[in-house]
C-alpha positions, 0 to 999 in steps of 0.5 A, a space after each residue: 080033212 077028217 074022214 069018218 071010218 063009220 059013215 065015210 064022209 069027208 068033213 070041213 075042219 072048223 065048219 058046220 052047216 046052218 043047224 050047226 052039223 058038221 059041213 060036208 065036203 062034196 055038199 057045202 061050200 063052193 060055187 053054188 052056195 058063194 052064187 047066193 051070196 052074189 046075189 044077196 050083195 047085189 040086193 042089199 048095195 041096191 037098198 044101200 046106195 039109192 039113198 046114199 048116192 042121192 041123200 046130199 039133195 034129199 038133206 038140202 031141199 027137204 030138210 033145209 041143211 046148207 050144201 057143206 051140212 049136207 055134204 057132211 052129213 052124208 059123209 058121217 053116215 056113210 064113214 059110220 056106216 062102214 066102220 062098223 063094218 069092224 064090228 060085223 067082222 068082229 061079232 062073225 070071228 069071235 062069238 056068232 057066224 058071218 051067217 047069223 051076223 047077216 041076217 041080224 044087221 039086215 033086219 036091223 037095216 030093214 027096220 031103219 029104212 022103215 022109219 025113215 019112208 015114215 018120215 018122208 011120207 007124212 008132211 008133218 014129220 018133216 020141216 016146211 016147204 019153202 023156196 030156197 031161190 028167195 033169199 028172204 025168207 029162209 028155210 027152217 031146217 029140221 030140229 027136234 023130234 023131226 031132226 030125232 026120228 031122222 037120225 035115228 032111222 039114217 043110223 039104224 041103217 048105217 048099223 045094219 049095213 055095217 054088219 053086212 058089209 063086216 060078214 057078207 063078203 067074208 061069208 063068200 069067201 070061206 066058201 071056197 076050199 084054199 087049200 087047192 090052187 082051183 079054190 084060191 082061184 075061184 074065191 079070187 074071181 068070187 070077189 071080183 064078181 063080188 065087186 060086179 053084183 055091188 057094182 050092179 045092185 048101185 047101177 039100179 039104185 042110181 038109176 031107177 030108184 034116184 029117178 024115182 026119188 026125184 019124180 015120184 017122191 022120196 018116200 017111194 024111193 025108200 019104199 024101194 029101199 026097203 023092198 030090196 033089203 027085205 027081199 034079200 033074207 029070204 034069198 040069203 036063207 035059200 042058200 042054207 043047206 048049201 052054206 059052210 059056215 066057220 066055227 067062231 073061235 074067240 075074241 081076235 082082239 084078246 089075243 091081240 090086246 094079250 100079245 101087244 100087253 105081254 110084249 110090254 110087260 114082259 121082259 126081254 128074256 127069251 124061251 128055250 125050244 123046249 118051253 115054247 113047244 110047252 106053251 103051244 100045248 098047254 096055252 089055251 085055246 090053241 090056234 089050229 094049225 096046218 095040220 087041222 086045216 088041211 093035210 100037206 097042202 097050200 093054207 093061210 093059216 100059221 104053220 107050226 113054229 118053234 121059236 118067234 120070227 125076227 120081224 117085228 122083234 119087240 113084240 117077241 118078248 110076249 113070248 117070255 119064261 117070267 110072264 108078268 102075269 099068268 094071264 099074259 102066257 101067249 104061245 108063239 104062234 099067237 104072236 106070229 099071227 098077231 104079227 102078220 096083223 099089224 103088217 096089214 095096218 101100213 097097206 090099209 092105211 094108204 088105201 084111206 087116202 083114196 076114199 077121201 077121193 071118193 068121198 067126193 062122189 057123193 057129195 060136190 060133184 053132185 053140186 056140181 052136175 046139179 048146176 049144169 045141163 043134165 038134159 039127154 035128148 027129151 030125158 032130163 038126167 038126175 045129178 045123182 045118177 051120175 055114178 052110173 059111168 063108174 059103175 057101168 065102167 066097173 061091170 065092164 072092167 070086172 068080167 074082162 079082167 079076171 076071164 082076159 087080163 089075169 089069165 093072160 098075166 098068168 101066163 105071162 108071169 107063170 104065178 098063180 095070181 098073175 097080178 099081186 093083190 099089193 099091185 092091184 091096190 097100186 094101179 087103183 091109188 094111182 088112178 086116183 091122182 089122175 082123177 083128182 086132176 082131171 076134176 081140178 080141170 073140169 071144175 075150171 072149165 065150169 066156172 069158166 062157162 059160169 063167169 062167161 054167161 053171166 049166171 055166176 050167181 043166178 040158179 040157171 043150170 050152166 050151158 055145160 052138159 053134165 057129162 064132163 063130171 063124168 071124166 072124174 066119175 070114170 077114173 074114181 070109178 077104176 081106182 075103186 075096182 082095183 082098190 077094193 077088190 085087191 084091199 078084200 082079196 088081200 086081207 082075207 088071203 094075207 089073215 090068220 084063219 081065226 081073224 078073217 072077218 075082222 081083217 076083211 073089215 079093215 076095206 070097208 073101215 078104210 072107206 070109213 076113215 076116208 069117208 070121215 078124213 073128207 069131212 075133217 079135210 074140208 073143216 080145216 080146208 075152210 078154216 084156214 083159207 077163211 083166216 084173215 076176213 078172206 072167204 073160205 073155199 067151200 061156204 056158201 049157198 053158191 056153189 059157183 062162189 066156191 074155190 073147188 078147183 083149189 080143193 081138188 089140186 091139194 086132194 091130187 097132191 095129197 094122193 101123190 104123196 100117199 102113193 109113194 108112201 104107199 110104194 114104200 110099204 109095198 116094196 118092204 111088204 112079203 107075201 106069207 100066201 104062196 099063191 101070192 109071191 
């Protein structure tokens, strides 16, 4: 940190306030600034999950899609939303601050929700009502201008959600001083409570808002979501005087692309030491060193390096005496930073399978619950409110983990982290295997009840309580807590400073690819099992005729193979951060 000799005010290097003035150490950042981010996350996830958790029923009952098409539409929407977090992270690192990306993205999501609210309120903008229990009268599926309005509104929401997911977590994490043990511990606490607040917003969404949608109409549900995202904007702005905003340092993709292309084109000749040092001074733009980030303290950025490391040695060709093009001249620091990012990818890839399983929370599991007895005393619980079980467990487990488990683990292991990021992710991946096995067993029981009761072809509720579905939600929710919080902090703490928002967005990209892959797996399963005139496992309008238990066993086997794959990469990974060693 630099000290202004005239004013004796200590400033945060590389950070500015919302007016683009140097951020002051005793005024900007810290727990107070991060608390506004946590409050905003409650409203933001309320707005998103209020519709996502129940959207599969909106598609099937009001837009008249089949159950499989409805499930694929929802997974594609959520996958796109999370994948667009990469765009939000990239823009935050390259051109804008996380502060401005959040504001722009929240306005885009607000606009999309307004479009959906208008459509849900007007009967002329939806297909005519029909009785799906009468097979002789087919229901008219949404099409034409109505379908265009639906998907324009839906994907405006996806674009806004993506920008928010890519900017809000790194914006909160950047408020803490990583050069001190206390700052790093506070940042770890922030990520735990970020997931807590995400779950709290989800709790309101899957209880109150879903009840409103089912009993008062979807226009009210969309309206509540619109109001929530609108209110999040002034709350976020209220924290403006306290935020410290990281100055964008140019496109991280440019650096990554330049190193990869240079490694492919340059000769294998290595540089001598003096040439390497000279290139670090002359090559634009230079990446900040430790001294520029904080003096004699812990940092996650790359330290001054004279020679490239041996790992991923093929990239060392990017540091060449005779580059194929002057524009491809790379510094050792740039090469080492790209190596760090590439080393994150195997861990990131191993979390995708978990998110394939999580996609079932918003699709087939909701349909399962809809066929069961959802009464709780005199109260009829909407099937889309089932995520309340993992949400409540996450809200209980997150503070217990942060205030009891982690302190105990720190005393036991004598380390700053207590439980490492990779250990936390591994626990989550193991729980996903258990969750899919439980889901298969529950589906076997549900279909057994349908057969024994003679209701296999009936639309009447089965004489089995929906609480059976809660078991698979419980295990998958626990897995989500361990993996999401662990992966967010792992990517943020291990990535170079200039690429943190983009790296953190990998956590959401994992969700996106998981949702997309879930749709692909469903399509492949139907194609393979439909050969030779057999009925596909997951097709038709009656869930009782599905072979959902077989699908869940398949997901369980794939999750087990994925876990073994993860163990291979996790044992090979070497932490760059001293706090996680």
